N, C-alpha and C positions, 0 to 999 in steps of 0.2 A: 461616437454615434455613426453608424453605418450610413453611407450615402449611395449604396449600390442601386443603380437603375433610376436615380433621381435626375430630373432635368431642371435647369435654372428656371425660376419663376419668371412670368412675363414682366414683373415690375423690377426685376433685378438685372442690371447690365451684365452683358457677357464679358468673360475674361478677354482682354484685348491683346492684340499682337504688339510686338515691340516697335516703338516709333524711333528709329535711329535717325536723328537729325545731324549731330556732329559727324558721325562716322557711319555711313550706310554699309555696315559690315557684311550683311548677307549678300547684298548686291555686288559688293566688291569681290567676295569669294566666288560668286557665280561668274563674274567677268573673268576670273583667273582661268576657268576651264575653257572659256571661249577665246583662248589665246590665238586660235586659228582664225579668228574673226577680226575685222577692222584693219588696223595698221600692221598686222603681223607680216604681211608680204613685204612691206616697205622697210622693215628692219632686217629681214633675212634675204630679200632679193634686191640687189642693186638696180637702180633705175637704168643703169647702162646696159642691162640685159635686154631691154626692150628695143625694138626697132625705132629709128629716129622719129617717125611720125607719131607713134604711140607714146614714146618718151616725152615728146613735146607737149602733147595733149595732157598727159599725166602731170607734168610739172605745173601746167596752168591750173589743172583741177586742184592740186594740193595747195597752190598759191592762193587761189580764191577761197578754198575751204578754210585756210588759216586766217584769211581776211574776213571771214564770216559772210562772204558774198555767196550764199547758197545757190541761187539760180545759175550763176556762172560756173560754180564748182560742179553742179549736176550736169550742166551742158558739156563740160570738158571730160568728165568721167564717162559719159555716154559716148562721146566722140572717141575716147581712148578705147573703150570696149568694142565699138564697131570696127575701128581700125585693127584692133588685136584679133578679132574673129576672122577678119579678112586676110590677115597677114600669114603668109606661108612659113614665116620664121618662128612662129610661136606654136608650141604643141597644144593640141586641143584640151588635154587634161593637165597641162603643166602649171607650175606655181605662178608664173607671171600673168597668164591670162585669167586664171581663176582668182588671182589676187585682185584684179580690177573689179571682178564681179562681187567679191566679198566686200571690198571697200565701198562700192556703190550701194550694195544692199544694206550695209550697216548704217551708212549715211541716211538712206531713205527711212530706215527704221527709227533712227534718232529723231527724224522730223515728223514722226507719226504717220508716215505714208506707208501703212502696213501692207496693203495689197501689192504695191510696187516692190516693196522690200521682199515680200514672200516670193514673188515671181523671180526676182533677181537672184536671191539666195538659193532657190530651188534649181535655177539654171546652173549655178556654181556647183551644187551638189551633183547634178547630173553629169557635168563635165568631170568632176573628181572621180566619180564612180564609173566613168567610161560609157555612159548610156546615151549621151547626146548624139553621138554619131554611130550608134549601133545600127547595123544593117544598112547604113547609108550607101556603102560601096556597092552593095548588091541591089540597090533600088528598093529595099524593103522599108517598112514603116519603123520609126523609132519606137523603142519600148516606152510604155507609159510610166508616169512618175511612181506608181505603186511598185514598179520593179526595183526601185532603189532599196526597198526594205528586204529584198531577197539577196542582195549582194553580201558576200562574206567579207566584211571590211577588215577582219583580222589578218587577211592575206596581204593587205596593203602596207606600204611603208609607214613606220610609226608616225612620222611627221604628217602624212596624209590622214592617218587614223585620227590624230588629235584634231586636225582641221575639220574632218567630217563630223566628229562628235560635237565640236564647237558650233558648227553650222546647224546641226540637227537640234541642239538645244535652243539656239536662237530662233529657229523655225517654230519650236515649241512655244517660246515666249510670244512670238508674233501671232500664232494661231490662238493662243490663250487670250491675248488682248482683243482679238477679233471675235471672241466668244465662239470659236469653232473648236469646242472642247474635245471632240472625238479625234480630230487631226492633231491637236496639241498633245494629247495623251499618247498618241502613236509615236510622235517624234521624241517626246521625253522618254518613254519606256524603251524605245528602240535603242537610244543612245545609252541609257543607264544599263540595260541588259547586256549590251556589248562590253561596257566597262567592267561589269561584274563577271562576265564570262571569261574575259582575258585575265582577270585577277583571281581566278579559281583554280583549284588543283583537284585531281581525281580523289574520290573519297577513299579509295583503296590503293595502296602502293603496289598491289599485286595485279591490278587491272581486272579484278573479278567482279566489279560493280558496274560493268558496262560503261555507259557515258556519264554516270553520275559524278558531279563535281560539287565542291564546297568552296565558298569564298575564303580566301586566306590573304590578309593584307600584306603578308611577307612575300606573296607570290605576284604582287602587282608589277607590271612592266616598268622599266626605269623612266619612261616618258610620262608616266602618270603619278601624280603625288596624292597623298592622303587628303590634302586640302581640296584638290580638284574633284576627286571622287566623292568626298563628303559633301561638297557643294552641289554636285549633281543629284545626290540622294535627297538633300534638303529641298532643292528646287522642285523635284517631283513630289516630295512630301507636302510642300506648301501648296502645290497645285491641287492635290487631293483634299487638303484641309480646307482650302477656300471653297471647295464644292461639297463640304460636309461629308467627305468620304474618309472618315478618321480611321477606319479599320485598315485602310491602305496606307494612310499617312504615318501612323505610329511606328510600324516596323522600319520604315525608311528613316525616321528621325532617330530611332534607337541605333540603327546601323551607322548613321552619320556620327552619333555621339561616340560610338566605339572607335571610329577613325580619328575623331578630334581629340579623344582622351578626356579625362575629367580634371584637367589642371590648367585650363586656359579660359580666358574670358569668353571666347566664342562658345565654349561648352555651356555657359550660362544661357546663351541665346537658344541653344537646342533644348535645354532643360525647360525654358519658358514655353517653347513650342509644344513640348510633351505635356506640360502642365495644362496649357490651353486646350490641347486635344482631349485629354482625359476629362477636363471640366465640361467640354462640349458633349462628351459621351455620357455625362452624368456620373462619372466615377470620381467623386469629389475627393476622397481620401488619397487616391493616387495623384490627383492634381495637386493637392496640398503638399504631399511628400516631395514631388518634383520641384515645386516652387521653393520649398524650404531648402532643398539641396542647392538650388540655384543661388539663393540668397547667401547661404553659407560660403559657397565657392566665390561669389562676387565680392564678398566682404573680406576674404582672406587676402592679406597684403602680398602674399607670394604669387597669387594667381596672375596679377597684372604684369609680373616680371617675365613671364614665359615668352610673350610675344610683344611686350611693351604696348599693350592695347588697353590700358586702364580705362580709357573713356568708354569702351564697350562694356566693361564691368559696371561702371557708374551708371550708364544709361539703363542697362538691363536690370540692375539691382532696384532702381526706382520703380520700374514696371512690375517686377516680381513682388515687391512689397505691396504695391497697389492691388495686384492680382490676388495676393494672399488675403487682403481685406475683402475682396469680392467673394473669394472661396469661403471664408468664414461666414460671410453674410448668407451665402447660399446654404451653409450648414446650420443656419439659424443661431449662430454665435455672434450676435451683434456687438457685444462688448469686445470680443476678439477682433472683429472687423474694424472697429473704431481704433483699436491699438495699431493695426497695420496701416490703416489710412493715415493716421497721424505720423507714423514712421515714414511712409511714402512721401508725405508732404514735406517733412523736415529734410529728407534726403534730396528731394527735388529742389528745395531752396538752397541747400548746400552746393548742389552741382548744376544749378541754373537749368533744371529740366522743367520748363514752363508748363508743358502739357501735364506732367505728373502732378505738379503743384495744383493746377486748376481742377483736375479731375478728382484728386484726393480731397481737396477742400469742398468741392460740391458734394461728394459722398458723405463727408463728415457732417455737413449742414443738413443733408437729407436725413441721416440717422438721428441727429439731435432733434430735428423737427418731429420725427416719428415718436421719439421718447416722450415728448411733451404732449402728445395727443392722448 
């Protein structure tokens, strides 16, 4: 039965996203790209590189952060930053100084203090891109924040590029939480476009196609992994999907799946996202096909061996089975829907997925009640 152009009825629940409770896989993958954010500087930059006053304040900040005394940790991070800015021994765009900004910004973001986090991480970005002191020597005005998007970051050191991309995506996250979607989209797309651009090659080896380039995962720089790029694509895809812009989200998910391959548990996560997107667009047959592929992959015992992430397969499989029940229900196949709801409930009981069990049970009761009417 064709479902082209159909929309879910008002009485039927929408296909839901995957609730990762034991392993927040997608968030973990996103964090991998943001390697330049947070404690990065403290693993790569010895505290001894800081002048004594800055080093003293940083040690206190880290001590109180570990002790969960957040007010004192913030106090000493800010003190370290102020001393660092004033110190002639630290380069304006160097790793030690920007590292303090990044650490402070990510701490503020983790506390939900998004305006302060945005301000601090934007300042770090300005320093990394050399804009904070632009025209300062000549007495001119500093360039506005919008000038950051005009900088060719491909000319920067790879470590700095990775850091810049990480901060850009974190700024996208912060703006998205603040519901400043236009700015969030700009940060996300700017960072993703850069990653795709440096991972592309000319369409013609003879140079007769001008500046036309095509993505080639074999052309990716050594500092960028498939997981990191795929995570960036998924993050932007989820941003669009959450705003019902599925025509933008779906190509990003498909490209992320190409990078992830179709033999890992994380691929089942992407397949569920694709199924959810097609269902929201009313393309139910495609939604069903992707969900079925996801279940088949999740239930294959070899899949979990790839990255030893079997819990992701188990979590995703329960949601996919439940979603298949919803899809069949939207296709007016209530008998088929009950079969998949029952499978989802059984799977949830076996793998202690409380949410799946409860929702599948409620759906079964609802359909049984409908049959009795």
